[in-house]
VOKEMI-882453 format. One line per field, with one value per residue (C-alpha): x negated, y, z negated; residue number from 1. Coordinates in nm, 4 decimals, padded with zeros to 6 digits. Layout:
BEGIN
x = [X,...]
y = [Y,...]
z = [Z,...]
i = [NUM,...]
//
This chain:
BEGIN
x = [01.0772,01.2977,01.1841,01.2003,01.4490,01.6303,01.6451,01.6978,01.9920,02.1906,02.1663,02.3228,02.5898,02.6698,02.6172,02.8962,03.1438,03.1851,03.3921,03.2013,03.3143,03.0797,02.8200,02.8252,02.8956,02.7701,02.4879,02.5402,02.2466,02.4593,02.3857,02.7280,02.7174,02.3863,02.4883,02.7990,02.5306,02.3311,02.4621,02.6621,02.4446,02.4798,02.6431,02.5190,02.6578,02.4939,02.7399,02.7391,02.7325,02.7728,02.8224,02.6111,02.8419,02.7377,02.9407,02.8971,02.7359,02.8739,02.7634,02.7137,02.5167,02.1522,01.9901,01.7013,01.3116,01.0689,00.7142,00.4777,00.0800,-00.1412,-00.2975,-00.4933,-00.4781,-00.4638,-00.2869,-00.0147,00.1278,00.5302,00.6558,00.5114,00.1301,00.0655,-00.1537,00.0161,-00.2031,-00.0381,-00.0500,00.0589,00.2479,00.3815,00.5983,00.5861,00.8623,01.0116,01.2856,01.5324,01.4698,01.7099,02.0048,01.9017,02.1658,02.1467,02.3777,02.5967,02.7630,02.8207,02.4213,02.2502,01.8889,01.7447,01.4258,01.2356,00.9142,00.6117,00.4535,00.4113,00.2058,00.1420,00.3283,00.0187,-00.1030,00.2124,00.2791,00.5338,00.7669,00.7620,00.7293,01.0631,01.2390,01.1380,01.3156,01.6254,01.7313,01.6369,01.3430,00.9446,00.6825,00.6127,00.2833,00.4548,00.7712,00.8922,01.2467,01.4669,01.7634,02.0733,02.4261,02.6817,02.7381,02.3851,02.3680,02.2324,02.2830,01.9259,01.7178,01.8152,01.4963,01.4291,01.2252,01.0861,01.3989,01.5645,01.4033,01.5188,01.2375,01.3030,01.3822,01.1774,01.0670,00.8747,00.5857,00.5133,00.0907,-00.1920,-00.4505,-00.8081,-01.0180,-01.2471,-01.4307,-01.5527,-01.5286,-01.6216,-01.4344,-01.4876,-01.3821,-01.0918,-00.9092,-01.0937,-01.2696,-01.4966,-01.8230,-02.1252,-02.3284,-02.5856,-02.8637,-02.9376,-02.8983,-02.7181,-02.9325,-02.7985,-02.4308,-02.3155,-02.0683,-02.0081,-01.6552,-01.7004,-01.5763,-01.2483,-01.0901,-01.0805,-01.2058,-00.8436,-00.7463,-01.0748,-00.8798,-00.8946,-00.5083,-00.3604,-00.4063,-00.6252,-00.8153,-01.1365,-01.3976,-01.2519,-01.1259,-00.9859,-00.7250,-00.5756,-00.2444,00.0881,00.0955,00.4205,00.4301,00.7647,00.9585,00.7714,00.8243,00.8846,00.7832,00.7405,00.9430,00.7263,00.9964,00.8086,00.4831,00.6959,00.5041,00.6441,00.4335,00.4630,00.3501,00.0327,-00.1528,-00.0349,-00.1593,-00.4879,-00.7046,-00.6565,-00.4113,-00.2504,00.0943,00.3152,00.6936,00.8580,01.2022,01.4846,01.3509,01.5894,01.4639,01.7637,01.6087,01.5952,01.5973,01.8551,01.7423,01.7972,01.8433,02.1513,02.3666,02.1018,02.2450,02.1535,02.1770,02.3795,02.3448,02.0296,01.9172,02.1444,02.1056,02.4363,02.6132,02.3386,02.3992,02.0414,01.6595,01.4394,01.0611,00.8877,01.0917,00.9202,01.0989,01.1481,01.0568,01.2704,01.1942,00.9936,00.7287,00.4284,00.2203,00.4668,00.4419,00.7836,00.9669,00.9411]
y = [10.5424,10.7738,11.0471,11.1643,11.4693,11.2260,11.0436,11.2937,11.4281,11.1030,11.0382,11.4259,11.3921,11.0296,11.1895,11.4914,11.1591,11.0565,11.1922,11.4084,11.2440,10.9893,11.1796,11.3696,11.0354,11.1649,10.9780,10.8292,10.6962,10.6096,10.1989,10.0699,10.1707,10.0121,09.6732,09.6658,09.6297,09.2950,08.9590,08.7837,08.7491,08.3697,08.2648,08.2596,07.9304,07.8933,07.6876,07.8658,07.7174,07.8550,07.5563,07.2605,06.9824,06.5884,06.4049,06.0414,06.0256,05.9724,05.7112,06.0606,06.2164,06.3718,06.4921,06.7262,06.6537,06.7270,06.8988,06.7026,06.7559,06.4294,06.3412,05.9956,05.6682,05.4188,04.9995,04.8661,04.5426,04.4265,04.1780,03.9095,04.0717,04.0997,04.4053,04.6995,04.9343,05.3413,05.7073,05.8802,06.2251,06.4936,06.7579,07.0756,07.3155,07.2490,07.4293,07.5565,07.9235,08.0103,07.8442,07.8986,08.0164,07.7719,07.7726,07.5175,07.4612,07.1068,07.0926,07.3554,07.4374,07.4596,07.6300,07.4139,07.6262,07.4182,07.5763,07.9208,08.2380,08.4994,08.8468,08.9915,08.7584,08.7837,08.9723,09.2411,09.0916,08.7152,08.9065,09.1090,08.7592,08.6387,08.9482,08.9020,08.5208,08.5763,08.3297,08.2857,08.3557,07.9699,07.8586,07.6620,07.6708,07.4559,07.3375,07.0989,06.9452,06.8783,06.7480,07.0499,06.7996,06.7950,07.1938,07.3119,07.6626,07.8986,07.8124,07.4805,07.2143,06.9441,06.6316,06.3275,06.1442,06.2909,05.9562,05.5947,05.2822,05.0878,05.2704,05.4112,05.7688,05.9240,06.1195,06.4157,06.6057,06.7040,06.4369,06.4559,06.6625,06.5123,06.7299,06.7109,06.3431,06.1239,05.8721,05.6154,05.7089,05.9279,05.6264,05.3871,05.2764,04.9842,05.1751,05.1043,04.7835,04.7263,04.5987,04.5132,04.8296,05.0426,05.4046,05.6839,05.5279,05.3640,05.5932,05.7716,05.7382,05.6618,05.7576,06.0308,06.0520,05.8503,06.0488,06.1352,06.3667,06.5338,06.6436,06.4516,06.3589,06.6111,06.4108,06.2206,06.0834,06.2550,06.4046,06.6638,06.7627,06.4619,06.5160,06.7910,06.7432,06.6919,06.2794,06.1005,05.7350,05.5920,05.3638,05.4127,05.1997,05.4350,05.1630,05.4499,05.6644,05.8881,06.1853,06.3117,06.3584,06.4869,06.1736,05.9268,05.6066,05.5826,05.2328,05.2615,05.5940,05.8951,06.1220,06.4147,06.4775,06.5043,06.7842,06.8754,06.8998,06.6576,06.6796,06.3775,06.2539,05.9763,05.7236,05.8350,05.4774,05.1871,04.8720,04.5474,04.7031,04.9226,05.3438,05.2367,04.9437,04.7861,04.8404,05.1679,05.4668,05.7312,06.1230,06.2933,06.5427,06.5597,06.4436,06.6698,06.6229,06.6147,06.4899,06.1777,05.9335,05.9451,05.7989,05.5939,05.8080,05.5141,05.3654,05.0336,04.8801,04.5645,04.3796,04.0565,03.7383,03.4075,03.3976,03.3432,03.1853,02.9181,02.6513,02.6949,02.3670,02.4002]
z = [11.8553,11.6034,11.4927,11.1776,11.2152,11.3967,11.1156,10.8405,11.0342,11.0839,10.6903,10.6241,10.8125,10.6852,10.3347,10.4787,10.5282,10.2132,09.9704,09.7565,09.3483,09.5536,09.5979,09.2373,08.9995,08.6791,08.5434,08.1918,07.9606,07.6413,07.4754,07.5439,07.9848,07.9114,07.7216,08.0009,08.2428,08.0963,08.1726,07.8024,07.5309,07.4275,07.0960,06.8441,06.5452,06.1676,05.9304,05.6433,05.2983,04.9889,04.7139,04.6902,04.6315,04.6914,05.0069,05.2225,05.5446,05.8586,06.1291,06.2974,06.0216,06.0112,05.7162,05.6363,05.6576,05.4121,05.4377,05.2330,05.1870,05.2359,04.9435,05.0099,05.0431,04.8281,04.8313,04.6143,04.5648,04.6869,04.4228,04.6087,04.5459,04.9542,04.9378,05.1326,05.2211,05.2184,05.1477,04.9176,05.0184,04.7968,04.7778,04.6056,04.5744,04.8553,04.9107,05.1808,05.3341,05.5882,05.7985,06.1722,06.4888,06.7369,07.0692,06.9458,06.6834,06.7006,06.6059,06.3203,06.2195,05.8882,05.7997,05.4682,05.3026,05.0873,04.8229,04.6693,04.8514,04.6782,04.8539,04.9449,05.1956,05.3836,05.6876,05.6165,05.8698,05.7051,05.3564,05.4695,05.6186,05.2549,05.0062,05.2902,05.2331,04.8601,04.8512,04.7269,04.9692,05.1400,05.1860,05.5352,05.6739,05.9612,06.0783,06.1320,06.3083,06.1475,06.1823,06.0914,05.6932,05.5957,05.5798,05.2337,05.0805,05.1109,04.7730,04.7364,04.5675,04.8110,04.5417,04.6130,04.5355,04.8349,04.9785,04.9343,04.8678,05.1258,05.4000,05.7364,05.7947,06.0898,05.9629,06.2421,06.2059,06.4211,06.4227,06.3188,06.5542,06.7795,06.9507,07.2826,07.3305,07.6624,07.8751,07.6249,07.3144,07.3882,07.6564,07.5844,07.9575,07.9610,08.1203,08.3441,08.2721,08.0798,08.2887,08.6628,08.8239,08.6226,08.6893,08.3563,08.4077,08.1571,08.0413,08.2596,08.3695,08.7297,09.0452,08.9885,09.3804,09.7189,10.0499,10.1470,09.9836,09.9178,09.5822,09.2112,09.1260,08.7742,08.5117,08.6223,08.2977,08.2374,07.9286,07.6804,07.3352,07.1669,06.9161,06.6903,06.8236,06.7389,06.6256,06.5189,06.3292,06.3530,06.1330,05.8497,05.5460,05.1839,04.9657,04.6161,04.4815,04.2059,04.0820,03.8197,04.0183,04.3243,04.5223,04.7688,04.8975,05.2514,05.3741,05.6158,05.7600,05.8211,06.0838,06.0201,05.7106,05.3222,05.2231,05.5740,05.5727,05.7347,05.8248,05.6608,05.8210,05.8537,06.1030,06.4149,06.5865,06.5038,06.6443,06.4786,06.0896,05.9146,05.8670,05.5130,05.3073,05.2972,04.9694,04.8756,04.7975,04.9951,04.8547,05.0972,05.1315,04.8826,04.5967,04.3357,04.0289,03.7975,04.0962,04.1890,03.9901,03.7955,03.9101,03.7705,03.7228,03.9556,04.2381,04.4136,04.7390,04.7324,05.0488,05.0149,05.1873,05.0827,04.8643,05.1061,04.9470,04.9665,05.2682,05.4417,05.5376,05.9034]
i = [1,2,3,4,5,6,7,8,9,10,11,12,13,14,15,16,17,18,19,20,21,22,23,24,25,26,27,28,29,30,31,32,33,34,35,36,37,38,39,40,41,42,43,44,45,46,47,48,49,50,51,52,53,54,55,56,57,58,59,60,61,62,63,64,65,66,67,68,69,70,71,72,73,74,75,76,77,78,79,80,81,82,83,84,85,86,87,88,89,90,91,92,93,94,95,96,97,98,99,100,101,102,103,104,105,106,107,108,109,110,111,112,113,114,115,116,117,118,119,120,121,122,123,124,125,126,127,128,129,130,131,132,133,134,135,136,137,138,139,140,141,142,143,144,145,146,147,148,149,150,151,152,153,154,155,156,157,158,159,160,161,162,163,164,165,166,167,168,169,170,171,172,173,174,175,176,177,178,179,180,181,182,183,184,185,186,187,188,189,190,191,192,193,194,195,196,197,198,199,200,201,202,203,204,205,206,207,208,209,210,211,212,213,214,215,216,217,218,219,220,221,222,223,224,225,226,227,228,229,230,231,232,233,234,235,236,237,238,239,240,241,242,243,244,245,246,247,248,249,250,251,252,253,254,255,256,257,258,259,260,261,262,263,264,265,266,267,268,269,270,271,272,273,274,275,276,277,278,279,280,281,282,283,284,285,286,287,288,289,290,291,292,293,294,295,296,297,298,299,300,301,302,303,304,305,306,307,308,309,310,311,312,313,314]
//
């Protein structure tokens, strides 16, 4: 074994053979030298748009989504007299708050705000964020991906005329919370037998695994908290647009309770039908008063096809 004195002697002898300049390297505490040792930061891109101008979309264009509030469900009748259940979504002072920086110049993101909020109820970091952008404090903020040609200037208001009757939209929101539920309600299990040998096992999940490997596999469907998670209802038709009330009527149900904040965007799936009705004028990048064609207060979608009350000849 080496003794402490022998190891120390060899260490000092090795230092003596090194040049004096290497032994006395100055210790730099400057910020520039510290940053030079760090890995290079990613370049961030943010399109700068100062003028709101209407244009024509391309095949790769993607408009921004909006934040709406669920006001409840009702029903309306199409041109054939068929009753259609709809959900009413209202837009309230929806504005562009900021253009978010991204690491890819071919992809852009915009931060959209909904409603208004008293300044005294806004945290200091958000208060500074709104003041730096020159926008009044908003009640709710969400980000939406857009194409670079669909970026809007900060402060632009988006109304219900942004949507076209008959187009398809995707609605995203947290579902209603159901609390802690069993497997029959949460996963649709059939449960045990109602009688004939069943003893206190009518709604139990049953076996949760085998003897080998003597453990429960991850992801096993078991009782637990149900609901309260983001759900997206895709390809919902817009049945009606009201520019005076700033509301849109969407066919079918939308996740969440009444007064829930809903993210509404143009549908991203193209399966059988077009996202926009054929021949419709799509306001791009959004509806601009004075530049886009004027729209009436109420516009109702046309279902088309044949009257369902008339029997077909086939």
